C-alpha positions in Angstrom: 113.6 104.9 106.3 113.4 102.8 103.1 111.3 103.9 100.2 109.2 100.6 100.4 108.4 101.1 104.1 107.6 104.8 103.6 105.3 104.0 100.6 103.5 101.3 102.6 103.0 103.5 105.6 101.6 106.2 103.2 99.2 103.5 101.7 98.0 102.4 105.2 97.4 105.9 106.3 95.8 107.1 103.1 93.3 104.1 103.2 92.5 104.7 106.9 92.1 108.5 106.5 90.0 108.1 103.3 87.5 105.6 104.8 87.6 107.3 108.2 86.7 110.6 106.5 83.8 109.0 104.8 82.3 107.0 107.7 83.3 109.0 110.8 82.5 112.5 109.6 78.9 113.3 109.0 77.4 115.8 106.7 78.9 119.3 106.9 78.2 120.6 110.5 76.5 117.4 111.6 79.3 115.7 113.5 82.9 116.3 114.3 85.3 114.3 112.3 87.0 111.5 114.2 90.5 110.1 113.4 90.1 106.4 112.6 92.1 103.8 114.3 95.2 102.6 112.5 95.5 98.8 112.4 98.2 97.2 114.4 99.7 93.7 113.9 97.6 91.1 115.8 97.4 87.3 115.7 95.1 87.5 112.7 94.1 84.7 110.4 97.1 83.0 108.6 97.4 83.0 104.9 95.1 80.4 103.4 92.7 80.7 106.3 89.2 82.1 106.4 88.5 85.3 108.1 85.1 85.1 109.6 83.0 88.2 110.4 79.3 88.5 111.3 78.4 90.0 107.9 80.9 88.2 105.6 83.8 85.9 105.3 86.9 85.9 103.1 90.0 83.9 102.4 93.4 85.5 103.2 95.5 84.7 100.1 99.1 83.5 100.1 101.4 86.4 100.6 98.9 88.5 102.4 98.9 89.3 106.1 95.8 89.9 108.3 96.6 92.9 110.5 93.5 92.5 112.5 90.7 94.9 113.2 89.5 97.6 115.5 86.8 96.8 117.9 84.8 100.1 117.5 81.8 100.3 115.2 82.7 102.3 112.1 86.4 101.4 112.4 88.4 98.9 110.5 86.6 95.6 110.4 89.3 93.8 108.5 92.7 95.0 107.2 94.9 92.9 104.9 98.3 93.8 103.4 100.3 92.1 100.7 103.8 91.0 101.2 104.0 91.9 104.8 103.8 95.7 104.2 106.5 95.8 101.6 104.3 96.2 98.5 102.1 99.1 99.4 99.0 97.0 98.4 96.2 96.9 101.0 92.6 95.7 101.3 90.2 96.7 104.1 86.6 96.5 105.2 84.7 99.1 107.1 81.2 98.6 108.5 79.1 101.7 109.1 76.1 101.6 111.4 75.1 105.2 111.4 72.2 104.6 109.0 73.4 107.0 106.4 72.6 106.2 102.8 75.1 105.1 100.2 74.4 108.3 98.3 75.2 110.5 101.2 78.6 108.6 101.7 79.4 108.9 98.0 78.8 112.6 98.2 81.0 112.9 101.2 83.7 110.8 99.5 83.7 112.9 96.4 84.1 116.0 98.5 86.9 114.4 100.5 88.8 113.2 97.5 89.1 115.8 94.7 89.1 114.1 91.4 87.2 110.9 92.7 85.1 109.4 90.0 82.7 106.5 89.6 84.4 103.1 89.4 83.2 100.3 87.1 80.5 98.2 88.7 81.7 94.9 90.2 80.0 91.6 91.2 81.4 90.4 94.6 79.9 87.4 96.3 76.9 87.5 94.0 76.0 91.2 94.8 76.4 94.2 92.5 78.7 96.8 94.0 79.2 100.4 92.9 82.0 102.7 94.0 84.6 105.3 93.5 88.2 105.5 92.5 90.8 108.2 92.8 94.5 108.8 92.9 96.2 110.4 95.9 99.6 110.4 97.5 101.0 108.2 94.6 98.3 105.6 95.2 95.3 104.3 93.3 92.4 104.1 95.7 89.1 102.2 95.2 86.1 102.1 97.5 83.0 100.0 96.8 79.7 99.9 98.8 77.2 97.3 99.6 74.3 97.1 102.1 74.0 94.1 104.3 70.8 94.4 106.6 70.9 97.8 108.2 74.7 98.3 107.7 76.5 99.8 104.9 79.9 98.1 104.1 82.8 99.7 102.2 85.4 97.5 100.6 88.6 99.5 100.1 91.8 98.7 98.4 94.8 100.6 97.1 98.1 100.1 95.5 101.0 102.3 94.3 100.3 104.1 91.1 103.3 102.6 89.4 101.9 99.0 89.5 98.6 97.2 89.0 97.6 94.9 91.8 94.1 94.2 90.6 94.7 90.5 90.2 96.0 90.4 93.8 92.9 92.1 95.1 90.6 89.9 92.9 91.7 86.9 94.9 90.2 88.4 98.0 87.0 89.6 96.2 86.5 86.1 94.6 86.6 84.5 98.0 84.2 86.9 99.7 81.0 85.4 100.9 78.1 87.5 102.3 76.3 86.1 105.4 73.4 88.6 105.6 
């Protein structure tokens, strides 16, 4: 197995496990953790096209692949990777409908990610987002939260620690439009 493929597989799984831990496990003793679905290639939106979801839309930049989404609530709502899985750079969106507060999810995230700290505030689609960042498995992980109606949305992105893909992710963030 090539190093690039291995690194990308680790990035995909780390992002899925991180967010799955946050959204699918409740407070200690409240619910049993559930393993999140791992995205599989689908006939997603082509690069340059607009990915339409009920709560938001975003443009899939050139060089990125839309791997599709899981149909279950609390699972992957959108999953994009750069350079067809070869770069280890990923971006995903999760929608939580459990009604838990952002503060509860942040506490759970910090417990699940030793060393996680507050990330700088961002403005995305005209909304202020706060979040966390951490390093794990050779990756830099980011998770930002925004409420849309009765749903809490987490925007997640990661890249290998030895590179900075913030400009690549910024292309997606700059195209994001909130519908609710």
